[in-house]
DOMI-314225 format. One record per atom (N, C-alpha, C): y, z, x. Coordinates in pm, whole numbers, padded with zeros to 5 digits, always signed. Layout:
YZX...
This chain:
+00038+09865+05627-00086+09849+05700-00182+09769+05617-00238+09659+05680-00323+09569+05603-00458+09634+05589-00508+09624+05466-00641+09680+05440-00742+09570+05449-00854+09601+05502-00964+09504+05518-01064+09527+05409-01097+09420+05338-01195+09431+05230-01333+09412+05288-01419+09505+05257-01553+09501+05309-01633+09400+05233-01735+09346+05296-01814+09242+05231-01882+09290+05106-01921+09412+05107-01995+09461+04992-01904+09516+04887-01775+09509+04910-01683+09564+04815-01659+09462+04706-01674+09505+04582-01650+09418+04468-01528+09467+04397-01434+09383+04395-01314+09422+04325-01334+09404+04177-01264+09469+04099-01278+09454+03954-01249+09311+03911-01325+09263+03813-01312+09124+03768-01221+09118+03649-01144+09019+03653-01056+08994+03540-01107+08874+03465-01064+08855+03343-01107+08737+03269-01077+08608+03340-00963+08607+03403-00927+08484+03473-01019+08457+03591-01062+08564+03651-01152+08548+03766-01285+08493+03724-01332+08527+03607-01459+08473+03556-01449+08323+03536-01336+08284+03485-01320+08140+03465-01318+08065+03597-01250+08131+03693-01243+08066+03825-01380+08054+03888-01460+08159+03868-01595+08156+03928-01678+08046+03866-01664+08025+03735-01737+07918+03669-01696+07782+03725-01563+07769+03748-01516+07642+03802-01569+07618+03941-01573+07729+04017-01624+07714+04155-01769+07675+04156-01847+07733+04065-01989+07697+04057-02007+07553+04021-01920+07505+03934-01932+07365+03891-01895+07271+04004-01809+07316+04094-01766+07232+04203-01860+07234+04322-01954+07329+04322-02047+07333+04434-02131+07206+04438-02157+07157+04563-02234+07033+04580-02377+07055+04543-02427+06965+04462-02568+06968+04428-02647+06905+04541-02766+06949+04564-02847+06889+04670-02871+06741+04642-02878+06657+04757-02905+06513+04741-03044+06492+04686-03062+06391+04607-03197+06364+04555-03291+06332+04671-03414+06372+04656-03516+06347+04761-03545+06198+04771-03555+06154+04894-03575+06010+04915-03701+05961+04849-03806+06041+04842-03934+05998+04783-03917+05967+04636-03840+06055+04572-03818+06029+04431-03743+05900+04410-03657+05860+04507-03583+05735+04497-03675+05615+04517-03773+05620+04615-03863+05508+04642-03959+05483+04529-03982+05577+04453-04074+05560+04340-04005+05506+04217-03884+05460+04240-03811+05402+04128-03883+05277+04080-03909+05261+03951-03982+05144+03899-03917+05013+03937-03785+05011+03952-03718+04883+03983-03747+04835+04124-03798+04924+04214-03824+04883+04354-03962+04822+04372-04054+04833+04281-04193+04783+04295-04203+04633+04319-04138+04542+04247-04152+04396+04271-04112+04355+04412-03998+04403+04462-03955+04361+04595-04050+04413+04702-04100+04536+04684-04193+04592+04783-04325+04514+04783-04373+04475+04664-04497+04398+04655-04480+04262+04722-04362+04198+04707-04336+04068+04771-04339+04080+04923-04276+04187+04973-04274+04206+05119-04415+04227+05174-04497+04300+05103-04635+04323+05147-04715+04193+05148-04699+04114+05043-04772+03987+05036-04727+03891+05146-04596+03885+05170-04543+03795+05273-04592+03836+05412-04595+03968+05436-04643+04017+05566-04790+03983+05586-04868+03999+05480-05012+03968+05490-05035+03819+05515-04958+03736+05446-04971+03591+05465-04933+03551+05608-04824+03609+05659-04781+03578+05796-04885+03619+05898-04948+03733+05872-05053+03780+05964-05173+03687+05963-05214+03645+05844-05327+03552+05835-05295+03419+05902-05173+03370+05882-05132+03244+05943-05133+03254+06095-05089+03366+06147-05087+03386+06293-05228+03388+06349-05318+03459+06278-05457+03467+06323-05521+03328+06322-05496+03250+06216-05553+03115+06208-05500+03026+06320-05369+03033+06348-05309+02949+06453-05367+02982+06589-05385+03110+06617-05442+03151+06745-05586+03104+06758-05664+03117+06648-05804+03074+06651-05815+02925+06674-05728+02847+06609-05732+02701+06625-05694+02662+06768-05593+02730+06823-05551+02698+06959-05662+02727+07060-05732+02839+07038-05841+02873+07129-05955+02772+07120-05992+02735+06996-06101+02638+06979-06063+02502+07033-05937+02462+07015-05892+02332+07066-05894+02329+07218-05860+02441+07279-05860+02445+07426-06001+02437+07481-06099+02484+07404-06238+02478+07451-06302+02345+07423-06246+02269+07327-06304+02141+07290-06277+02038+07400-06378+01964+07444-06357+01865+07551-06263+01754+07506-06173+01715+07592-06078+01608+07562-06146+01472+07574-06133+01388+07471-06194+01256+07474-06113+01163+07562-06179+01101+07658-06112+01009+07749-06161+00868+07725-06072+00771+07750-06107+00630+07736-06146+00577+07873-06271+00534+07885-06320+00481+08011-06297+00331+08017-06240+00285+08126-06215+00143+08146-06273+00103+08281-06361+00001+08280-06420-00048+08405-06328-00156+08459-06245-00113+08553-06137-00198+08599-06122-00187+08750-06081-00297+08810-06042-00298+08951-05906-00366+08958-05802-00289+08985-05668-00344+08974-05641-00377+08828-05607-00501+08801-05587-00544+08663-05704-00624+08611-05812-00629+08687-05935-00695+08642-06019-00594+08565-06079-00638+08454-06156-00546+08370-06281-00612+08314-06391-00538+08316-06515-00581+08252-06517-00521+08112-06492-00602+08011-06478-00550+07875-06611-00501+07816-06724-00556+07861-06852-00512+07807-06882-00369+07848-06868-00337+07975-06896-00200+08018-06794-00101+07961-06668-00145+07947-06569-00060+07883-06610-00029+07740-06654-00129+07668-06697-00111+07528-06817-00018+07519-06918-00039+07601-07040+00041+07594-07014+00186+07636-06923+00206+07729-06891+00342+07773-06821+00421+07663-06736+00354+07586-06656+00424+07485-06719+00426+07347-06811+00334+07319-06874+00332+07186-07011+00398+07187-07087+00379+07294-07222+00433+07299-07239+00540+07406-07133+00570+07479-07141+00673+07582-07225+00634+07701-07240+00504+07725-07321+00457+07838-07236+00463+07965-07280+00543+08059-07208+00559+08184-07267+00464+08287-07211+00344+08298-07264+00244+08390-07214+00270+08532-07285+00214+08627-07245+00227+08766-07115+00152+08791-07043+00193+08893-06916+00127+08925-06940-00019+08962-07050-00046+09033-07088-00184+09069-07237-00200+09037-07271-00230+08913-07413-00243+08878-07482-00353+08956-07607-00331+08991-07685-00427+09068-07744-00532+08976-07718-00659+09006-07773-00771+08928-07815-00881+09025-07902-00970+08976-07938-01087+09057-07819-01179+09069-07750-01200+08959-07634-01288+08962-07534-01254+08855-07407-01271+08886-07300-01262+08787-07253-01405+08761-07259-01446+08635-07217-01581+08596-07082-01570+08526-06978-01620+08591-06845-01619+08532-06812-01755+08474-06809-01762+08342-06778-01887+08273-06627-01897+08259-06568-01987+08337-06422-02002+08337-06375-02061+08205-06274-01998+08146-06225-02043+08017-06074-02024+08011-06012-02074+07904-05867-02067+07892-05824-02028+07752-05693-02016+07732-05640-01973+07603-05659-02077+07493-05671-02203+07532-05692-02306+07431-05837-02342+07410-05929-02257+07457-06072-02291+07453-06154-02197+07365-06093-02141+07262-06167-02051+07173-06283-02124+07105-06262-02253+07073-06369-02329+07007-06487-02351+07102-06459-02370+07230-06568-02385+07327-06648-02255+07339-06577-02144+07346-06647-02015+07355-06732-01992+07231-06680-02033+07116-06755-02014+06991-06885-02094+06991-06879-02218+07038-07000-02300+07037-07100-02251+07142-07052-02200+07254-07145-02145+07352-07214-02020+07297-07138-01935+07225-07199-01815+07166-07301-01851+07058-07287-01969+07001-07383-02010+06897-07503-02083+06956-07503-02103+07090-07615-02175+07153-07677-02089+07264-07639-02110+07390-07709-02042+07499-07644-01913+07545-07516-01889+07512-07446-01768+07556-07465-01659+07451-07508-01538+07489-07533-01431+07390-07411-01404+07304-07429-01385+07172-07316-01371+07081-07264-01230+07061-07329-01130+07122-07287-00992+07100-07324-00906+07220-07270-00784+07228-07298-00697+07343-07447-00669+07363-07520-00646+07254-07664-00620+07268-07737-00740+07329-07696-00860+07289-07757-00980+07344-07727-00996+07492-07605-00963+07532-07568-00971+07673-07650-00874+07756-07665-00752+07705-07743-00651+07777-07890-00690+07783-07942-00741+07673-08082-00784+07669-08108-00897+07768-08017-00995+07773-08033-01107+07866-08023-01059+08011-07935-00964+08035-07922-00910+08171-08050-00838+08213-08109-00763+08122-08234-00693+08153-08349-00791+08172-08348-00901+08096-08458-00997+08102-08453-01092+08220-08331-01127+08262-08317-01227+08369-08252-01173+08496-08184-01060+08486-08110-01010+08600-07972-01073+08613-07932-01151+08511-07802-01220+08515-07705-01156+08416-07584-01129+08464-07477-01081+08377-07384-01199+08348-07346-01217+08222-07261-01329+08181-07130-01278+08126-07020-01338+08170-06888-01304+08117-06803-01430+08111-06715-01435+08010-06610-01536+08008-06496-01485+08097-06445-01571+08182-06342-01531+08279-06208-01591+08240-06108-01506+08228-05975-01553+08187-05868-01463+08245-05750-01521+08269-05637-01446+08320-05546-01400+08207-05416-01403+08231-05323-01360+08128-05209-01461+08116-05127-01441+08015-05014-01528+07990-04898-01444+07940-04777-01500+07951-04658-01429+07903-04636-01450+07753-04720-01533+07692-04708-01558+07548-04776-01444+07473-04699-01358+07404-04758-01241+07336-04855-01280+07224-04828-01391+07156-04916-01434+07048-05055-01470+07102-05058-01544+07213-05186-01582+07274-05260-01459+07325-05187-01366+07383-05251-01243+07433-05308-01161+07319-05236-01157+07208-05283-01083+07092-05411-01143+07035-05415-01276+07026-05534-01344+06975-05653-01323+07069-05626-01327+07199-05734-01305+07296-05788-01163+07285-05699-01066+07267-05742-00926+07257-05830-00905+07133-05795-00971+07023-05877-00961+06902-06017-01017+06926-06024-01130+06998-06153-01189+07030-06233-01098+07123-06163-01040+07220-06231-00949+07313-06282-00825+07242-06206-00774+07146-06248-00656+07070-06367-00687+06981-06384-00814+06946-06495-00853+06860-06624-00876+06938-06613-00941+07056-06733-00983+07130-06758-00904+07259-06655-00849+07319-06670-00767+07441-06743-00843+07552-06710-00969+07571-06782-01050+07670-06688-01115+07772-06572-01052+07795-06475-01110+07887-06468-01032+08018-06436-01104+08123-06394-01045+08249-06249-01086+08267-06157-00993+08246-06016-01022+08262-05981-01014+08410-05911-01114+08460-05871-01114+08601-05719-01119+08611-05670-01075+08725-05527-01059+08745-05464-01188+08798-05440-01282+08708-05375-01407+08745-05319-01474+08620-05209-01544+08635-05152-01620+08524-05235-01746+08503-05273-01771+08379-05350-01891+08348-05262-02015+08366-05308-02104+08452-05233-02228+08480-05336-02331+08528-05349-02440+08453-05451-02539+08486-05425-02605+08622-05303-02597+08669-05272-02657+08799-05305-02562+08915-05349-02440+08880-05379-02341+08985-05523-02289+08972-05614-02382+08949-05755-02342+08937-05812-02284+09067-05774-02335+09185-05826-02270+09307-05787-02123+09317-05662-02091+09278-05618-01951+09281-05696-01867+09180-05723-01924+09063-05800-01851+08962-05942-01826+09011-06002-01926+09075-06139-01911+09124-06148-01801+09229-06050-01796+09318-06048-01691+09420-06031-01554+09354-05943-01545+09255-05923-01418+09183-06052-01374+09115-06126-01471+09062-06255-01439+08998-06353-01380+09098-06369-01445+09213-06464-01396+09312-06426-01257+09363-06299-01233+09383-06254-01101+09428-06285-00994+09323-06251-01022+09197-06277-00925+09090-06426-00905+09069-06501-01014+09071-06646-01006+09050-06713-00922+09157-06671-00941+09282-06731-00864+09393-06701-00716+09379-06581-00682+09335-06543-00541+09321-06607-00473+09201-06646-00552+09101-06701-00493+08978-06854-00505+08968-06915-00593+09047-07060-00614+09040-07119-00623+09180-07238-00568+09195-07315-00582+09319-07422-00687+09291-07389-00812+09315-07477-00924+09281-07531-00992+09406-07651-01046+09395-07704-01128+09504-07629-01261+09512-07592-01313+09395-07515-01437+09387-07406-01423+09282-07295-01492+09308-07184-01499+09214-07169-01646+09175-07181-01673+09044-07185-01810+08995-07056-01843+08920-06994-01952+08958-06879-02002+08885-06928-02116+08797-06899-02109+08666-06940-02215+08573-06824-02248+08481-06822-02371+08431-06721-02413+08334-06773-02391+08192-06682-02390+08095-06721-02364+07956-06758-02491+07880-06792-02599+07954-06833-02723+07887-06972-02768+07933-07056-02674+07979-07191-02709+08022-07293-02642+07931-07413-02700+07930-07526-02637+07862-07617-02579+07969-07646-02450+07960-07716-02379+08067-07846-02317+08018-07944-02318+08106-08068-02244+08084-08066-02119+08172-08029-02003+08119-08019-01881+08199-08149-01844+08270-08265-01866+08203-08392-01828+08264-08419-01909+08391-08386-02038+08387-08409-02122+08505-08307-02093+08616-08185-02061+08578-08086-02023+08679-08130-01895+08749-08182-01800+08674-08230-01674+08734-08344-01701+08832-08434-01791+08796-08545-01826+08886-08493-01888+09015-08393-01975+09005-08334-02037+09123-08271-01933+09215-08193-01842+09158-08122-01745+09240-08214-01640+09301-08327-01615+09238-08418-01509+09285-08508-01553+09400-08505-01680+09436-08592-01729+09543-08555-01665+09678-08656-01648+09763-08632-01598+09898-08564-01707+09981-08467-01665+10061-08394-01760+10145-08379-01704+10286-08384-01794+10381-08369-01753+10521-08223-01726+10556-08131-01789+10482-07988-01775+10512-07924-01674+10415-07858-01576+10473-07789-01478+10390-07660-01534+10332-07603-01630+10399-07480-01692+10350-07514-01831+10297-07523-01839+10165-07571-01962+10100-07472-02011+09996-07460-02142+09990-07371-02212+09897-07457-02310+09819-07488-02277+09691-07578-02359+09609-07495-02445+09514-07526-02572+09510-07456-02659+09417-07510-02800+09419-07452-02882+09335-07485-03024+09332-07388-03091+09428-07434-03114+09551-07344-03155+09659-07304-03303+09649-07185-03332+09702-07132-03468+09695-07034-03491+09810-07006-03618+09833-06897-03664+09918-06826-03776+09843-06715-03820+09893-06646-03930+09826-06510-03952+09884-06445-04060+09845-06312-04092+09898-06206-03994+09848-06110-03969+09933-05999-03881+09896-05898-03962+09815-05860-03910+09699-05765-03978+09611-05623-03942+09653-05551-04039+09700-05414-04013+09747-05308-04078+09659-05351-04141+09551-05256-04203+09458-05220-04101+09350-05093-04060+09341-05052-03957+09243-05080-03997+09098-05095-04125+09069-05118-04169+08932-05264-04159+08890-05351-04133+08983-05495-04129+08954-05543-03985+08934-05653-03974+08855-05714-03844+08834-05773-03794+08966-05772-03662+08984-05823-03596+09105-05737-03628+09228-05610-03653+09202-05517-03676+09314-05513-03553+09405-05516-03579+09535-05511-03470+09634-05380-03479+09711-05292-03382+09688-05159-03385+09750-05164-03360+09900-05269-03293+09947-05282-03265+10090-05390-03354+10152-05403-03472+10100-05506-03564+10148-05496-03597+10295-05373-03593+10350-05357-03626+10491-05426-03525+10582-05451-03404+10533-05521-03303+10612-05672-03325+10612-05719-03405+10518-05863-03424+10501-05910-03555+10565-05834-03658+10546-05875-03789+10594-05908-03880+10477-05988-03980+10500-06019-04078+10396-06137-04037+10309-06221-03947+10356-06340-03907+10280-06354-03755+10279-06395-03708+10163-06417-03565+10150-06540-03521+10229-06537-03397+10272-06652-03332+10335-06752-03294+10226-06872-03254+10265-06975-03216+10169-06931-03091+10093-06936-03099+09963-06901-02984+09879-06966-03000+09742-06975-02891+09668-07041-02892+09537-06946-02936+09427-07002-03005+09328-06926-03036+09207-06876-02905+09143-06764-02913+09075-06700-02794+09020-06761-02728+08898-06831-02801+08809-06878-02737+08685-06967-02616+08704-07046-02610+08813-07126-02492+08839-07172-02491+08985-07158-02377+09049-07209-02356+09184-07222-02206+09205-07294-02166+09310-07320-02025+09336-07296-01993+09482-07240-01875+09507-07216-01825+09641-07291-01693+09659-07356-01678+09773-07431-01555+09798-07334-01439+09822-07390-01318+09818-07309-01197+09826-07227-01190+09954-07286-01225+10068-07213-01217+10195-07095-01314+10199-07111-01429+10137-07001-01527+10133-06885-01472+10050-06918-01418+09933-06813-01365+09844-06748-01241+09906-06826-01162+09980-06768-01045+10047-06659-01088+10145-06683-01198+10214-06583-01250+10308-06459-01298+10235-06477-01363+10120-06362-01410+10042-06284-01292+09984-06357-01190+09940-06292-01073+09881-06207-00998+09983-06249-01004+10110-06176-00933+10215-06058-01012+10268-06054-01142+10239-05948-01227+10293-05818-01209+10216-05707-01219+10285-05577-01217+10218-05556-01350+10146-05496-01343+10030-05479-01463+09949-05406-01575+10024-05304-01539+10100-05225-01642+10167-05289-01690+10298-05408-01637+10331-05476-01681+10453-05572-01796+10427-05593-01830+10301-05686-01937+10264-05606-02058+10213-05639-02175+10266-05568-02296+10223-05612-02337+10084-05514-02376+10002-05540-02421+09867-05513-02571+09858-05616-02645+09818-05597-02788+09791-05572-02806+09641-05546-02926+09601-05514-02953+09460-05634-02930+09369-05754-02964+09418-05874-02954+09337-05957-02832+09377-06006-02763+09275-06078-02636+09298-06207-02656+09377-06287-02758+09343-06415-02776+09412-06395-02813+09559-06291-02892+09587-06258-02928+09725-06212-02804+09802-06132-02720+09735-06083-02598+09799-06197-02507+09841-06291-02484+09747-06407-02399+09779-06487-02461+09893-06507-02593+09889-06581-02662+09994-06517-02646+10131-06384-02646+10135-06314-02629+10262-06335-02488+10317-06337-02390+10229-06363-02253+10275-06504-02241+10331-06597-02309+10267-06736-02302+10313-06751-02365+10452-06669-02466+10482-06674-02528+10615-06632-02430+10724-06545-02337+10688-06497-02241+10787-06593-02125+10809-06699-02119+10728-06799-02014+10741-06933-02077+10782-07017-01994+10835-07150-02041+10875-07246-02032+10756-07218-02115+10653-07299-02110+10531-07402-02223+10531-07506-02201+10453-07607-02305+10434-07578-02378+10303-07558-02508+10310-07534-02588+10190-07668-02620+10126-07692-02565+10010-07819-02589+09939-07793-02684+09822-07838-02807+09837-07816-02909+09734-07926-02901+09629-07886-02893+09503-07983-02884+09394-07932-02966+09276-07995-03080+09253-07950-03169+09146-07990-03121+09006-08072-03015+08998-08113-02964+08866-07999-02892+08796-07894-02859+08869-07781-02792+08804-07669-02889+08769-07698-03020+08781-07597-03118+08737-07664-03234+08665-07765-03203+08585-07834-03308+08511-07746-03366+08401-07747-03499+08385-07673-03560+08274-07747-03547+08140-07879-03529+08145-07960-03511+08024-08063-03402+08051-08124-03353+07945-08222-03246+07960-08355-03300+08012-08412-03225+08105-08546-03254+08155-08625-03124+08156-08751-03133+08198-08834-03013+08204-08791-02918+08315-08701-02963+08403-08656-02878+08514-08505-02854+08513-08436-02904+08412-08289-02892+08408-08246-02745+08406-08150-02714+08490-08089-02580+08488-07958-02585+08411-07878-02686+08442-07751-02705+08371-07733-02853+08339-07687-02879+08217-07658-03016+08174-07508-03026+08149-07447-03125+08211-07303-03142+08198-07272-03234+08080-07174-03193+08001-07134-03275+07886-07014-03363+07917-06929-03318+08009-06805-03391+08036-06828-03534+08086-06920-03560+08180-06936-03699+08225-06966-03795+08111-07038-03749+08010-07071-03837+07896-06968-03825+07784-06900-03708+07778-06801-03688+07673-06665-03743+07717-06603-03672+07812-06475-03712+07870-06371-03749+07764-06363-03664+07661-06263-03685+07557-06301-03787+07452-06417-03853+07467-06456-03957+07373-06552-03906+07266-06592-03781+07275-06682-03726+07173-06646-03581+07147-06704-03525+07044-06679-03386+07008-06766-03297+07096-06702-03217+07181-06775-03134+07277-06865-03034+07207-06814-02972+07102-06894-02873+07029-07021-02936+06972-07007-03055+06914-07123-03122+06857-07221-03164+06967-07168-03201+07083-07253-03241+07195-07340-03124+07242-07279-03007+07257-07354-02889+07303-07455-02845+07198-07417-02851+07071-07512-02816+06965-07631-02912+06963-07602-03039+06985-07710-03138+06988-07806-03110+07103-07752-03072+07218-07838-03037+07331-07924-02915+07298-07864-02819+07233-07938-02697+07200-08050-02724+07100-08026-02817+07010-08128-02851+06910-08237-02942+06967-08216-02989+07087-08315-03073+07153-08422-02982+07215-08545-02999+07174-08654-02914+07223-08665-02917+07375-08642-03032+07434-08650-03044+07579-08546-02955+07648-08434-02935+07581-08328-02852+07641-08354-02703+07625-08391-02661+07506-08393-02518+07475-08530-02455+07459-08634-02535+07436-08764-02475+07402-08870-02492+07510-08844-02569+07613-08946-02591+07716-08960-02468+07804-09075-02452+07872-09097-02335+07958-08994-02327+08070-08983-02208+08126-08889-02188+08236-08921-02280+08353-09048-02287+08391-09090-02372+08501-09175-02487+08450-09163-02606+08509-09253-02717+08473-09398-02677+08497-09490-02743+08426-09632-02707+08432-09687-02712+08574-09648-02814+08652-09703-02826+08787-09657-02711+08877-09534-02662+08857-09486-02552+08940-09554-02423+08900-09584-02403+08770-09656-02284+08728-09796-02281+08786-09862-02400+08794-09996-02405+08850-09995-02372+08998-09890-02418+09070-09879-02390+09213-09865-02241+09239-09789-02171+09152-09770-02030+09169-09895-01951+09130
């Protein structure tokens, strides 16, 4: 019969049992070290300090990035303002809007817009005009516009030659006095360029008159302003130095007209090309016309004259805008009839400017001032 040993029963101990008990005690598992005592190990301090510093740096960087993003979103975005209609651009208003913050009207009101037609090979002509009667900087252009009511711009198209375009852009960035129009520069297509000018000018300016001028004339802006500001009974007016003459049908001669058979033996009344003015209503009609609806002749002045015949315009003849020499009433003096490649154009214009009769005489002759 198996005997059951009670829990409280202690059997007698033998020497061998004592040894066994000692061995058993030695084999008992010791408690695991406390985790806190392990974290306080001196060898763990450098890595823990690095983690703390890295976390703090990351937090600061995140806060800075968020602050910058918020401030950037609140900051107004700078925009580049360009006064343009299609590919036509007024560089002066573009410059003033972006450099001085001047917010000009889409079509500023002026007495007249004077577009001085120029080309890629005429930088020297533009330079001499800026040194004489044409304002040499944006402030001068604005001052003249305020004083006379006339806005002046050099008018030019574009070319596929990148070098020429680059040089033109540098000049435009320096003087800001160009009206860029959407047409390829081609001396054989002056009628097309003139039409492109009137269309762009009408869309960019609200003028009483739009004046086409060449870059080889000497002009008195004050006298031109006086002429354009006069009261007129006709709303549709064509001002110029009027002429007639035989139609040139010989291809070897200058001013050859390829469509001469449509005109006859003599030209109709029309203004010389170096300078003329069209009233606002006339230019509005041209601006509304489709390009291919208007006949183009070989010569620009003849082409404009033919368009005027198709409208009910008043031809206003004024010989003061085609004077060969300076007088007390000269508005424009032409250099080409006397120069025509036989003299230095720049020197000719400078000589006119240095002539007191050209540049220093009063706006109106003495007798006209007394009448007023």
